[in-house]
C-alpha positions in Angstrom: 164.8 91.9 84.4 161.2 92.7 83.9 160.8 89.2 82.5 161.8 87.7 85.9 158.9 85.6 87.2 158.0 84.9 90.8 159.7 81.5 90.5 162.9 83.1 89.6 162.6 85.6 92.5 162.0 82.8 95.0 164.7 80.7 93.3 162.5 77.7 93.3 163.8 74.4 91.9 162.2 72.8 88.9 159.1 70.9 89.8 158.2 73.2 92.7 155.1 75.3 92.9 153.2 77.3 95.5 150.0 76.9 97.4 148.1 79.9 98.9 146.5 79.3 102.2 143.9 81.7 103.6 143.6 81.6 107.4 143.3 83.8 110.4 146.3 85.9 111.3 146.4 84.4 114.7 147.1 81.0 113.2 149.9 82.4 111.1 151.4 84.0 114.2 151.2 80.7 116.0 152.8 78.8 113.1 155.7 81.4 113.1 156.2 80.8 116.8 156.3 77.0 116.2 158.8 77.6 113.3 161.2 79.4 115.7 160.7 76.8 118.5 161.3 73.9 116.2 164.2 75.5 114.4 162.6 75.0 111.0 163.9 77.1 108.0 160.6 78.7 107.1 156.8 78.7 107.6 156.4 77.0 104.2 158.8 74.2 105.2 157.0 73.8 108.6 153.6 73.6 107.1 154.8 71.2 104.4 156.2 68.9 107.0 153.0 69.1 109.1 150.9 68.2 106.1 153.1 65.2 105.2 153.1 64.0 108.8 149.3 64.3 108.9 149.0 62.4 105.6 151.1 59.6 107.0 148.9 59.4 110.1 145.7 59.5 108.0 147.0 56.7 105.8 147.9 54.6 108.8 144.4 55.2 110.2 145.6 57.1 113.2 143.5 60.2 112.4 140.4 58.4 111.4 138.2 59.2 114.4 135.5 56.8 113.1 138.0 53.9 112.9 139.4 54.8 116.3 135.9 54.9 117.8 135.0 51.5 116.3 138.2 50.0 117.6 137.6 51.5 121.1 134.1 49.9 121.1 135.5 46.6 120.0 138.2 46.7 122.7 135.7 47.7 125.4 133.4 44.8 124.4 136.3 42.4 124.6 137.3 43.8 128.0 133.7 43.3 129.3 133.7 39.7 127.9 137.0 39.0 129.7 135.7 40.5 132.9 132.7 38.2 132.7 134.9 35.2 132.0 137.2 36.1 134.9 134.2 36.6 137.2 132.8 33.2 136.2 136.2 31.5 136.6 136.7 33.1 140.0 133.2 32.0 141.1 134.3 28.4 140.5 137.5 28.7 142.6 137.5 27.5 146.1 134.5 25.2 145.2 134.8 21.6 144.7 136.0 20.6 141.2 135.4 16.9 141.3 133.4 16.1 138.2 131.0 13.8 140.1 130.4 16.2 142.9 126.8 17.6 143.1 127.9 21.0 144.3 130.4 21.3 141.4 127.8 20.5 138.8 125.2 22.8 140.4 127.6 25.7 139.6 126.9 25.2 135.9 123.2 24.7 136.0 120.9 27.6 135.1 117.3 28.2 135.9 116.4 27.7 132.2 116.9 24.4 130.3 120.2 23.9 128.5 121.4 21.0 126.3 123.9 18.6 127.7 126.5 19.7 125.1 126.3 23.3 126.3 126.6 22.2 129.9 129.6 20.1 129.1 131.3 23.0 127.2 130.9 25.2 130.3 132.4 22.5 132.5 135.3 22.0 130.2 135.9 25.7 129.9 136.1 26.0 133.7 139.4 24.0 133.5 138.1 21.3 136.0 138.3 18.6 133.4 141.8 19.5 132.4 142.9 19.7 136.0 141.5 16.3 136.8 142.7 14.5 133.7 146.0 16.1 132.7 148.1 15.3 135.8 147.2 11.6 136.1 147.6 11.1 132.4 151.0 12.9 132.3 152.2 10.9 135.3 151.3 7.6 133.6 153.0 8.7 130.4 156.2 9.6 132.2 156.0 6.2 134.0 155.6 4.5 130.6 158.6 6.5 129.3 160.7 5.3 132.2 159.8 1.7 131.3 160.7 2.4 127.6 157.2 1.6 126.6 156.4 5.1 125.4 158.5 8.0 124.3 158.1 11.7 123.7 159.5 13.9 121.0 159.1 17.6 121.2 156.9 19.0 118.4 155.5 15.5 117.8 154.1 14.2 121.1 153.9 10.8 122.6 154.1 7.4 120.9 154.4 3.7 121.7 157.9 2.3 121.4 158.8 -1.0 119.8 159.1 -2.5 123.3 155.6 -1.2 124.2 154.2 -2.9 121.1 155.5 -6.4 122.1 152.7 -7.2 124.5 
């Protein structure tokens, strides 16, 4: 049996090979403890499973510290933006929201010049326009539906009925 190779002695299956790892003995001792704690067959099996798990994490981006740091920065910037928007929206609460009210409009003016379009965007973003227009328009649409002049279909919206077009 002098011809017996290390593969035969270890009874390795075809297609299997070995990898030699050089590391401190303390690491090996720690791995052996983890093997026992986790009920794994051998240190080799344990390390193989750890490597496969780490590979999966890396492939999914979980271990990429650079990617994680970039994502954290993106999320922090988004949180700051949302805080600013919330603060701005809260500053408009409790104040008049009539579009033609001087105090209401003063909330949106800045010390520097701004185009009317920018000012209008900020007013619309505050929700005041929606609050003042939506309810009266919805009420009138429901009134027209009661009179069979208009009808609503989910997913499509409102339309004029045949009766409504007879005027």
